[in-house]
C-alpha positions as a Markdown table, in Angstrom:
| # | Residue | x | y | z |
|---|---|---|---|---|
| 1 | Met | -163.4 | -83.1 | 29.9 |
| 2 | Thr | -166.0 | -80.5 | 29.1 |
| 3 | Met | -165.5 | -77.0 | 28.0 |
| 4 | Leu | -167.7 | -74.3 | 29.7 |
| 5 | Tyr | -167.9 | -70.5 | 29.6 |
| 6 | Ser | -167.8 | -68.3 | 32.7 |
| 7 | Leu | -169.8 | -65.1 | 32.2 |
| 8 | His | -168.6 | -61.7 | 33.5 |
| 9 | Leu | -169.8 | -58.1 | 33.0 |
| 10 | Ser | -167.4 | -55.2 | 32.8 |
| 11 | Lys | -169.5 | -53.1 | 35.2 |
| 12 | Pro | -170.9 | -54.8 | 38.3 |
| 13 | Val | -174.7 | -55.3 | 38.2 |
| 14 | Arg | -176.8 | -56.3 | 41.2 |
| 15 | Gly | -178.2 | -59.8 | 41.0 |
| 16 | Phe | -175.6 | -61.1 | 38.5 |
| 17 | Gly | -173.0 | -63.6 | 39.8 |
| 18 | Lys | -170.5 | -65.3 | 37.6 |
| 19 | Pro | -172.6 | -68.1 | 36.1 |
| 20 | Ser | -171.3 | -70.9 | 33.9 |
| 21 | Val | -172.9 | -71.9 | 30.6 |
| 22 | Arg | -172.5 | -74.9 | 28.3 |
| 23 | Thr | -171.2 | -74.7 | 24.8 |
| 24 | Tyr | -172.7 | -75.8 | 21.5 |
| 25 | Pro | -171.0 | -76.3 | 18.1 |
| 26 | Ala | -170.4 | -73.1 | 16.3 |
| 27 | Pro | -172.4 | -72.7 | 13.0 |
| 28 | Ala | -169.4 | -70.9 | 11.4 |
| 29 | Ile | -165.7 | -70.9 | 11.9 |
| 30 | Thr | -165.6 | -68.4 | 14.8 |
| 31 | Gly | -165.4 | -69.7 | 18.3 |
| 32 | His | -163.0 | -71.5 | 20.6 |
| 33 | Leu | -161.5 | -74.9 | 20.0 |
| 34 | Asp | -162.5 | -77.4 | 22.6 |
| 35 | Pro | -160.4 | -80.4 | 23.7 |
| 36 | Asp | -162.3 | -82.7 | 21.3 |
| 37 | Gly | -161.3 | -80.6 | 18.3 |
| 38 | Glu | -164.7 | -79.0 | 17.7 |
| 39 | Ile | -165.2 | -75.2 | 17.4 |
| 40 | Val | -167.7 | -74.1 | 20.0 |
| 41 | Gln | -169.4 | -71.0 | 21.3 |
| 42 | Pro | -171.5 | -70.1 | 24.3 |
| 43 | His | -175.1 | -71.5 | 24.3 |
| 44 | Tyr | -177.4 | -68.6 | 23.4 |
| 45 | Ala | -180.4 | -69.6 | 25.5 |
| 46 | Glu | -178.3 | -70.2 | 28.6 |
| 47 | Val | -176.5 | -66.9 | 28.3 |
| 48 | Arg | -179.8 | -65.1 | 27.9 |
| 49 | Gln | -181.3 | -66.8 | 30.9 |
| 50 | Cys | -178.3 | -65.9 | 33.1 |
| 51 | Leu | -178.5 | -62.2 | 32.3 |
| 52 | Pro | -180.4 | -59.7 | 34.5 |
| 53 | Ala | -183.8 | -58.8 | 33.1 |
| 54 | Gln | -182.7 | -55.3 | 32.0 |
| 55 | Tyr | -180.0 | -56.8 | 29.8 |
| 56 | Arg | -182.0 | -59.5 | 28.0 |
| 57 | Met | -183.5 | -57.2 | 25.4 |
| 58 | Ala | -180.1 | -55.7 | 24.7 |
| 59 | Phe | -178.7 | -59.3 | 24.3 |
| 60 | Asp | -181.5 | -60.1 | 21.8 |
| 61 | Arg | -180.8 | -56.9 | 19.9 |
| 62 | Ser | -177.1 | -57.8 | 19.6 |
| 63 | Gly | -178.0 | -61.1 | 17.9 |
| 64 | Ala | -175.6 | -62.9 | 20.2 |
| 65 | Gln | -172.6 | -62.0 | 18.0 |
| 66 | Phe | -169.6 | -62.5 | 20.2 |
| 67 | Trp | -166.2 | -61.1 | 19.2 |
| 68 | Tyr | -163.3 | -63.5 | 19.4 |
| 69 | Gly | -159.6 | -62.8 | 19.8 |
| 70 | Lys | -157.2 | -63.5 | 17.0 |
| 71 | Asn | -155.4 | -66.8 | 17.0 |
| 72 | Asp | -155.7 | -67.3 | 20.8 |
| 73 | Asn | -157.9 | -70.0 | 22.3 |
| 74 | Thr | -157.6 | -68.7 | 25.8 |
| 75 | Lys | -158.9 | -65.2 | 25.5 |
| 76 | Pro | -162.5 | -64.4 | 26.4 |
| 77 | Cys | -165.0 | -63.6 | 23.7 |
| 78 | Ser | -167.0 | -60.3 | 24.3 |
| 79 | Leu | -170.3 | -58.8 | 23.4 |
| 80 | Thr | -171.3 | -55.1 | 23.8 |
| 81 | Leu | -174.7 | -54.6 | 25.2 |
| 82 | Arg | -176.5 | -51.4 | 24.0 |
| 83 | Asp | -179.9 | -50.0 | 24.8 |
| 84 | Ser | -182.6 | -49.3 | 22.2 |
| 85 | Arg | -181.1 | -45.9 | 21.4 |
| 86 | Gly | -177.6 | -47.3 | 20.9 |
| 87 | Arg | -176.1 | -46.1 | 24.2 |
| 88 | Tyr | -173.6 | -48.3 | 25.9 |
| 89 | Leu | -174.9 | -50.4 | 28.8 |
| 90 | Asn | -172.2 | -53.0 | 29.5 |
| 91 | Thr | -169.8 | -55.5 | 28.0 |
| 92 | Leu | -170.4 | -59.2 | 28.5 |
| 93 | Tyr | -167.3 | -61.5 | 28.6 |
| 94 | Ala | -167.4 | -65.3 | 28.2 |
| 95 | Leu | -164.2 | -66.9 | 29.5 |
| 96 | Pro | -163.6 | -70.5 | 28.3 |
| 97 | Tyr | -162.4 | -73.1 | 30.7 |
| 98 | Ile | -162.1 | -76.8 | 30.9 |
| 99 | Tyr | -164.3 | -78.5 | 33.5 |
| 100 | Gln | -163.0 | -81.8 | 34.9 |
| 101 | Pro | -165.4 | -83.5 | 37.4 |
| 102 | Ala | -163.8 | -84.9 | 40.5 |
| 103 | Val | -163.1 | -88.6 | 40.5 |
| 104 | Ala | -164.7 | -90.6 | 43.3 |
| 105 | Ala | -162.1 | -92.3 | 45.5 |
């Protein structure tokens, strides 16, 4: 079993589907607990690559600091994207889910 994140934006943006990104071990104690017992968070480079071009600079400015829900491993983490003047652009949500590949019969 593998844990992945599905990315969503609060306002629809042309050219952005709902991509999935891998996880990597969290450098701190914030993140989601995967089935193996490790604390993980969305992979920075993959999230950045999935975003539309106009949001990549906003993602870099944010420092990829996702906000996590209190004591709940099923709630999505979120990140507010702002332009260079501090105006709100969008909110990026990363929903954790467990991926189980189909077993060949």
